[in-house]
Backbone as a ProteinNet text record, in pm:
[ID]
protein_1_A
[PRIMARY]
XXXXXXXXXXXXXXXXXXXXXXXXXXXXXXXXXXXXXXXXXXXXXXXXXXXXXXXXXXXXXXXXXXXXXXXXXXXX
[TERTIARY]
32091.1	32057.8	31978.4	31874	31787.5	31841	31882.4	31939.3	31837.7	31713.1	31611.9	31587.6	31590.5	31566.6	31676.2	31799.7	31911.9	31905.9	31859.2	31847.1	31738.2	31629.2	31520.2	31563.5	31631.1	31680.1	31780.6	31869.8	31968.1	31900.8	31797	31723.4	31654.9	31592	31526.2	31625.2	31744.4	31847.2	31890.7	31910.7	31953.2	31843.2	31717.6	31607	31597.5	31613.1	31608.1	31720.6	31839.4	31954.6	31931.4	31878.2	31850.2	31749.9	31634.9	31535.8	31583.3	31669.8	31727	31818.2	31901	31989.5	31909.3	31807.2	31721.4	31651.8	31598.7	31533.1	31626.1	31747	31846.5	31885.4	31905.9	31941	31824.6	31700.8	31586.6	31576.5	31606.6	31603.9	31708.4	31827.2	31934	31896.8	31844.3	31807.4	31695.2	31595.9	31487.1	31536.6	31634.3	31690.1	31766.4	31849	31931.7	31845.9	31740.5	31657	31545.5	31542.6	31441	31468.6	31370	31382.8	31469.7	31489.4	31571.6	31523.7	31392.1	31330.4	31247.9	31225.4	31149	31013.7	30965.3	30989.8	31092.4	31154.8	31262.2	31217.4	31086.3	31036.9	31087.5	31068.3	31109.7	31258.2	31336.5	31482.1	31534.8	31479.7	31523.3	31488.9	31368.2	31328	31412.6	31430.4	31509.5	31656.4	31709.6	31852.2	31885.9	31804.5	31829.3	31809.4	31710.1	31683.9	31798.3	31854.7	31966.5	32089.5	32111.7	32227.9	32216.6	32095.7	32074.4	32045.1	32020	31989.1	31839.7	31758	31613.9	31568.2	31660.6	31628.7	31579.8	31613.3	31565.1	31412.2	31351.9	31204.2	31151.5	31211.4	31161.3	31178.1	31274.5	31295.9	31174.3	31093.1	30972.8	30851.6	30865.4	30755.3	30769.7	30661.7	30663.6	30617.6	30707.1	30677.8	30662.5	30550.4	30524.4	30581.1	30627.1	30679.5	30582.2	30467.3	30370.2	30272.9	30222.5	30117	29992	29909	29788	29695	29685.6	29597.3	29641.9	29769.9	29819.9	29799.6	29808.5	29786	29640.8	29546.3	29404.5	29376.6	29435.6	29412.4	29476.5	29585.2	29653.5	29573	29498.9	29423	29298.5	29245.8	29123.6	29149.5
-9438	-9391.5	-9500.4	-9459.4	-9551.5	-9578.4	-9700.2	-9737.2	-9796	-9811.2	-9870.5	-9781.8	-9653.2	-9562.2	-9572.6	-9588.8	-9601.1	-9732.9	-9838.8	-9967.4	-9962.5	-9896.1	-9881.7	-9798.8	-9690.7	-9605.7	-9681.4	-9754	-9834.4	-9940.3	-10004.9	-10104.1	-10040.8	-9925.4	-9856.7	-9812.4	-9769.9	-9730.7	-9852	-9963.7	-10087.8	-10132.8	-10128.4	-10166.2	-10073.5	-9942.7	-9849.2	-9877.1	-9899.4	-9926.7	-10058.9	-10158.9	-10286	-10269.8	-10202.6	-10184.4	-10090.4	-9995.8	-9908.5	-9987.3	-10073.2	-10154.6	-10250.2	-10314.2	-10406.1	-10331.5	-10212.5	-10134.2	-10093.9	-10055	-10015.2	-10136.1	-10249.9	-10371.1	-10411.2	-10403.3	-10435.5	-10342.1	-10214.2	-10116.2	-10148.9	-10185.5	-10219.3	-10346.5	-10448.3	-10572.5	-10548.4	-10468	-10436.4	-10357.6	-10271.8	-10195.3	-10288.1	-10373.2	-10462	-10568	-10616.7	-10721.6	-10671.3	-10539.8	-10484.3	-10529.6	-10513.1	-10561.8	-10472.2	-10347.6	-10251.7	-10229.5	-10226.6	-10189.6	-10063.2	-9981.7	-9859.3	-9889.6	-9803.4	-9662.4	-9632.7	-9730.4	-9712	-9642.6	-9632.3	-9565.2	-9635.3	-9764.9	-9845.4	-9836	-9847.2	-9848.9	-9713.9	-9604.7	-9470.6	-9446.4	-9478.5	-9453.5	-9533.5	-9661.4	-9744.9	-9705.4	-9675.4	-9640.6	-9511.1	-9407.5	-9277.4	-9289.1	-9364.5	-9382.3	-9454.3	-9555	-9627.2	-9538.5	-9451.6	-9364.1	-9249.4	-9203.3	-9088.1	-9124.7	-9252.5	-9293.1	-9304.4	-9263.8	-9278.2	-9425.6	-9509.3	-9651.1	-9714.3	-9654.1	-9708.8	-9704.2	-9616.3	-9606.7	-9669.5	-9635.2	-9679.2	-9827.8	-9888.7	-10031.5	-10113.2	-10058.1	-10129.8	-10104.3	-10022.8	-9989.7	-10069.1	-10133.8	-10207.7	-10117.5	-10087.9	-9997.5	-10080.6	-10061.7	-10134.5	-10057.9	-10130.8	-10069.1	-10079.7	-10146.7	-10164.4	-10047.7	-10016.3	-9914.2	-9961.8	-9868	-9899.2	-9992.3	-9980.6	-10068.6	-10214.4	-10240.7	-10376.2	-10431.7	-10347.6	-10392.6	-10436.5	-10357.1	-10392.4	-10523.1	-10544.4	-10666.8	-10786.6	-10766.3	-10875.5	-10923.3	-10835.7	-10874.5	-10953.2	-10938.9	-11008.2	-11132.2
28407.4	28273.1	28201.9	28127.2	28056.5	27916.8	27889.2	27760.3	27663.7	27704.1	27617.3	27494.6	27512.7	27401.3	27297.3	27343.5	27250.1	27173.2	27238.1	27170.2	27063.6	27094.3	26998.4	26878.2	26903.2	26792.9	26710.6	26773.8	26700.9	26615.9	26668	26591.1	26469.8	26492.2	26380.1	26272.4	26313.4	26215.7	26135.3	26202.3	26132.2	26036.6	26078.6	25989.7	25868.1	25890.3	25778.4	25679.9	25729.2	25640.7	25564.3	25632.2	25566.3	25451.8	25480.3	25377	25266.3	25296.5	25195.8	25101.1	25156.4	25071.9	24987.5	25044.5	24967	24855	24879.9	24776.8	24665.8	24701.5	24600.4	24513.6	24574.9	24499.8	24408.9	24459.4	24374.7	24257.7	24277.2	24169.1	24063.1	24104.9	24010.2	23934.2	24003.8	23937	23835.9	23871.3	23777.1	23657.9	23676.6	23565.1	23471.8	23525.5	23442.5	23372.9	23438	23379.6	23290.7	23261.9	23172.8	23030.1	22942	22803.5	22713.3	22750.2	22676.6	22533.8	22516.1	22388.3	22413.3	22309.6	22328.8	22392.7	22474.8	22500.1	22609	22670.3	22770.5	22897.6	22921.7	23043.1	23169.8	23173.6	23290	23313.6	23207.6	23218.4	23268.8	23218	23258.3	23404.5	23444.9	23584.4	23682	23654.4	23744.7	23741.4	23622.4	23611.6	23682.2	23659.2	23723.4	23875.8	23914.5	24058.5	24127.7	24060.8	24120	24131.3	24034.4	24036.3	24136.1	24162.5	24248.5	24395.3	24421.3	24556.9	24582.3	24486.2	24501.6	24487.2	24453.1	24438.1	24564.8	24678.1	24804.8	24815.3	24737.7	24733.3	24605.2	24492.6	24359.9	24342.9	24411.2	24400.8	24441.3	24527.8	24574.1	24483.3	24380.6	24291.6	24163.6	24117.6	23993.1	23881.5	23789	23677	23550.4	23482.2	23359.5	23241.6	23140.7	23018.8	22904.1	22927.4	22821	22816.7	22695.4	22685.9	22761.3	22799.1	22877.8	22803.1	22669.3	22593.5	22603.1	22597.9	22608.5	22750.6	22850.6	22989.9	23006.6	22951	22961.9	22889.9	22770	22695.5	22765.8	22833.7	22903.7	23023	23088.8	23206.9	23170.1	23050	23012.1	22939.1
[MASK]
++++++++++++++++++++++++++++++++++++++++++++++++++++++++++++++++++++++++++++

């Protein structure tokens, strides 16, 4: 019996679980470390994502809480 396929699948499962846990932790850290001033966009997205399990994806996304005008002025 060929066990190489099982080892590869096991490795992929372990890697997926590792990256899922890291993403969820990043999501929780970004939610807690937010400024908690209006408009609360960042806090709501990270908080809901952490509670529903979507944090495994959203944790890797950087969400800005500033209006677009302030972002443009900050870059220049």
